[in-house]
C-alpha positions as CSV (number, residue, x, y, z in Angstrom):
1,M,-37.6,-61.3,22.9
2,K,-35.9,-61.2,26.3
3,Q,-33.2,-58.5,26.4
4,T,-30.8,-58.1,29.3
5,A,-28.1,-55.9,27.8
6,G,-29.4,-52.7,29.4
7,R,-29.2,-54.2,32.9
8,K,-25.8,-55.8,32.3
9,Q,-24.2,-52.6,31.0
10,L,-26.1,-49.8,32.8
11,G,-28.0,-51.5,35.6
12,A,-25.8,-50.1,38.4
13,F,-25.4,-46.6,36.9
14,A,-28.9,-46.0,35.4
15,P,-31.3,-48.7,36.5
16,K,-34.4,-47.0,35.1
17,F,-32.9,-46.5,31.7
18,A,-31.8,-50.1,31.7
19,Q,-35.3,-51.2,32.7
20,L,-36.9,-49.2,29.9
21,N,-34.3,-50.5,27.3
22,D,-34.8,-54.1,28.3
23,D,-38.5,-54.3,29.2
24,V,-40.2,-51.5,27.1
25,L,-38.1,-51.1,24.0
26,F,-37.0,-54.7,23.5
27,G,-39.9,-56.1,25.4
28,E,-43.2,-54.4,24.7
29,V,-42.3,-52.6,21.4
30,W,-40.4,-55.4,19.7
31,D,-42.9,-58.0,20.9
32,R,-45.9,-56.4,19.2
33,E,-45.8,-58.8,16.3
34,G,-49.5,-58.3,15.7
35,Q,-48.6,-54.8,14.3
36,L,-45.4,-55.5,12.5
37,S,-43.3,-58.6,12.0
38,L,-39.9,-58.8,13.6
39,K,-38.4,-58.8,10.1
40,L,-40.1,-55.5,9.3
41,R,-39.1,-54.0,12.6
42,S,-35.5,-54.9,11.9
43,I,-35.6,-53.2,8.5
44,V,-37.2,-50.1,10.0
45,T,-34.6,-50.0,12.7
46,I,-31.5,-50.3,10.5
47,S,-32.9,-47.8,8.1
48,A,-33.4,-45.3,11.0
49,L,-29.9,-45.9,12.4
50,I,-28.2,-45.5,9.0
51,G,-30.3,-42.4,8.2
52,K,-29.1,-40.8,11.4
53,G,-25.5,-41.7,10.6
54,M,-25.3,-44.1,13.6
55,V,-23.0,-46.6,12.0
56,T,-21.9,-48.0,15.4
57,S,-22.0,-51.3,17.3
58,A,-25.7,-50.7,17.7
59,L,-26.1,-51.0,13.9
60,E,-24.0,-54.1,13.8
61,Y,-26.2,-55.7,16.5
62,H,-29.4,-54.8,14.6
63,L,-27.9,-56.1,11.3
64,A,-27.3,-59.4,13.1
65,T,-30.8,-59.3,14.5
66,A,-32.2,-58.6,11.0
67,K,-30.4,-61.7,9.7
68,A,-31.8,-63.8,12.6
69,N,-35.3,-62.3,11.8
70,G,-35.2,-63.5,8.2
71,V,-33.6,-60.7,6.2
72,T,-31.5,-62.5,3.5
73,K,-28.2,-61.3,2.2
74,E,-29.8,-60.4,-1.1
75,E,-32.5,-58.4,0.6
76,M,-30.0,-56.7,2.8
77,A,-27.9,-55.7,-0.2
78,E,-31.0,-54.2,-1.8
79,I,-32.1,-52.5,1.4
80,L,-28.7,-50.8,1.9
81,T,-28.5,-49.8,-1.8
82,H,-31.9,-48.2,-1.5
83,I,-31.1,-46.4,1.7
84,A,-27.9,-45.0,0.2
85,F,-29.9,-42.6,-2.0
86,Y,-31.7,-41.2,1.0
87,A,-29.2,-41.5,3.9
88,G,-26.0,-40.8,1.9
89,W,-23.3,-43.0,0.3
90,P,-20.8,-42.7,3.2
91,N,-23.4,-44.0,5.7
92,A,-24.5,-46.8,3.4
93,W,-20.9,-47.7,2.6
94,A,-20.0,-48.0,6.3
95,A,-23.1,-50.1,6.8
96,F,-22.1,-52.5,4.0
97,G,-18.8,-53.1,5.8
98,M,-20.7,-54.2,8.9
99,A,-23.2,-56.2,6.9
100,Q,-20.4,-58.2,5.1
101,K,-19.2,-59.4,8.5
102,V,-22.7,-60.3,9.6
103,Y,-23.4,-62.2,6.4
104,E,-19.9,-63.6,5.7
105,D,-21.1,-67.2,6.0
106,D,-23.7,-66.5,3.3
107,I,-21.2,-65.0,0.8
108,G,-19.3,-68.3,0.3
109,D,-16.3,-68.7,-1.9
110,N,-17.6,-66.7,-4.9
111,H,-15.8,-63.5,-5.8
112,G,-17.7,-60.2,-6.3
113,G,-17.9,-59.0,-2.7
114,F,-21.2,-58.4,-1.0
115,F,-23.1,-58.1,-4.3
116,G,-22.1,-61.5,-5.6
117,Q,-20.1,-62.7,-8.6
118,G,-23.0,-63.3,-10.9
119,K,-22.8,-65.1,-14.3
120,P,-20.1,-65.0,-17.0
121,N,-20.3,-61.8,-19.0
122,D,-20.6,-63.6,-22.3
123,A,-22.5,-60.9,-24.1
124,Y,-19.5,-58.5,-23.8
125,A,-16.7,-61.2,-23.8
126,K,-15.3,-59.9,-27.1
127,Y,-14.6,-56.5,-25.4
128,F,-12.6,-58.1,-22.5
129,I,-9.2,-59.8,-22.1
130,G,-9.8,-62.6,-19.6
131,Q,-13.1,-63.6,-17.9
132,S,-15.5,-61.2,-16.4
133,Y,-18.8,-61.7,-14.6
134,L,-22.0,-59.6,-14.3
135,N,-24.5,-59.5,-11.5
136,P,-27.4,-56.9,-11.9
137,V,-28.1,-54.9,-8.7
138,S,-31.0,-52.9,-10.0
139,K,-34.1,-54.4,-11.5
140,P,-34.8,-54.4,-15.3
141,G,-36.4,-51.1,-16.2
142,D,-35.1,-49.1,-13.2
143,P,-34.1,-45.6,-14.2
144,L,-30.6,-46.0,-12.8
145,P,-29.0,-49.2,-14.0
146,I,-26.5,-50.7,-11.6
147,Y,-24.4,-53.8,-12.2
148,N,-21.7,-55.5,-10.1
149,V,-18.9,-56.3,-12.5
150,T,-16.2,-58.9,-11.4
151,F,-12.9,-59.4,-13.1
152,E,-10.7,-62.4,-12.7
153,P,-6.9,-61.6,-12.1
154,G,-5.5,-60.0,-15.2
155,C,-8.9,-59.3,-16.8
156,R,-9.6,-55.9,-18.2
157,N,-12.0,-54.4,-20.7
158,N,-10.9,-52.7,-23.9
159,W,-10.4,-49.0,-24.3
160,H,-13.8,-47.5,-24.7
161,I,-15.8,-44.2,-24.7
162,H,-19.2,-43.4,-23.3
163,H,-21.2,-41.1,-25.6
164,A,-24.4,-39.1,-25.0
165,K,-26.2,-36.1,-26.5
166,S,-26.8,-34.9,-23.0
167,G,-26.2,-36.4,-19.5
168,G,-24.7,-39.9,-19.6
169,G,-21.4,-41.1,-18.4
170,Q,-20.7,-43.7,-15.7
171,V,-19.7,-44.0,-12.0
172,L,-17.6,-46.9,-10.7
173,I,-17.7,-47.8,-7.0
174,C,-15.0,-50.4,-6.1
175,V,-16.3,-53.1,-3.7
176,D,-13.8,-55.9,-3.6
177,G,-10.2,-56.7,-4.5
178,H,-7.8,-54.3,-6.4
179,G,-7.8,-53.1,-9.9
180,Y,-7.0,-50.2,-12.2
181,Y,-8.7,-47.3,-14.0
182,Q,-6.9,-45.4,-16.7
183,E,-7.8,-42.5,-19.0
184,E,-5.9,-42.0,-22.3
185,G,-2.8,-39.9,-21.8
186,K,-2.9,-40.2,-18.0
187,R,-1.3,-42.5,-15.4
188,A,-3.3,-45.5,-14.3
189,Q,-5.2,-45.2,-11.0
190,L,-5.0,-48.1,-8.5
191,L,-8.5,-48.9,-7.2
192,K,-9.4,-50.5,-3.9
193,P,-12.7,-51.0,-2.0
194,G,-14.3,-47.7,-1.3
195,D,-12.8,-45.8,-4.2
196,V,-15.2,-44.0,-6.6
197,V,-14.5,-43.0,-10.2
198,E,-16.6,-40.6,-12.2
199,I,-16.3,-41.1,-15.9
200,P,-17.6,-38.3,-18.1
201,V,-18.8,-38.7,-21.6
202,G,-16.2,-38.5,-24.4
203,V,-13.3,-39.8,-22.3
204,K,-11.3,-42.8,-23.7
205,H,-10.5,-45.2,-20.8
206,W,-10.4,-48.8,-19.5
207,H,-10.7,-50.5,-16.2
208,G,-10.0,-54.0,-14.8
209,A,-8.3,-56.2,-12.2
210,A,-4.7,-56.2,-11.0
211,P,-2.6,-59.1,-12.4
212,D,-2.7,-61.1,-9.2
213,C,-6.1,-60.2,-7.6
214,W,-9.8,-60.5,-8.3
215,F,-11.6,-57.2,-8.6
216,S,-15.2,-56.0,-8.5
217,H,-16.9,-52.7,-8.9
218,L,-20.4,-51.4,-9.2
219,A,-21.0,-49.8,-12.6
220,I,-23.7,-47.1,-12.4
221,E,-25.0,-45.9,-15.8
222,I,-25.9,-42.2,-15.6
223,P,-29.1,-41.5,-17.5
224,G,-28.8,-39.4,-20.6
225,E,-30.1,-38.8,-24.1
226,E,-28.9,-40.9,-27.0
227,T,-26.4,-42.8,-24.8
228,S,-24.0,-45.4,-26.4
229,N,-20.7,-47.1,-25.8
230,E,-17.9,-47.1,-28.4
231,W,-15.6,-50.1,-27.9
232,L,-12.1,-49.7,-29.1
233,E,-8.8,-51.6,-29.2
234,P,-7.7,-54.0,-26.3
235,V,-5.3,-52.9,-23.6
236,D,-2.1,-54.6,-24.8
237,D,0.1,-56.6,-22.5
238,A,2.9,-54.1,-22.7
239,T,0.7,-51.3,-21.4
240,Y,-1.0,-53.4,-18.8
241,H,2.1,-55.1,-17.3
242,A,4.0,-51.8,-17.2
243,L,1.6,-50.5,-14.5
């Protein structure tokens, strides 16, 4: 790897620093492939930068380098999701914004944002008006189930309630498009990427897309004892179109 950015940007002001950046860091350290592959070095580097909260142009450069070194979009999504639990959601969220730009050619025309649209949510179709899609983010058996749920324009789920003897509930993290969340007896909340909704147990609610826009959110199932969902009546057109 031949790096010249140090000399170009700082060569006149700090020639020694520029030389160390180009020849030692990006030369000797990154070129030690016998110790770690370039792919692993990229993963370590972006993890360290996000952990320190350095969501800057340096991170964007290393995200692009990671892609060039063989880190796929799916792997990057999993890496950043894992990092979020150790480096903080705000840091990871900012990193996802940069990663989407780096991997935009790999996302294609599918909806669902960075996490992908997934397959038609046929198992729960009877609880939705319109077509929804489901893409698992966590692995089967993981203690914290996470799914990317995508709604076509106008799609929404029925009113429902999360139950649990202890713990339980759900967290929604909006990742693409615009949608709504509403609790019974309250005004609907407009949702956009970056918004987070915490849904406690025992609260009747619904969520879904805006009438003219696709919408995706991560649904995080909070662990609990004797958890269940109670599906209720659909959100009628009068209620929905009055928003």
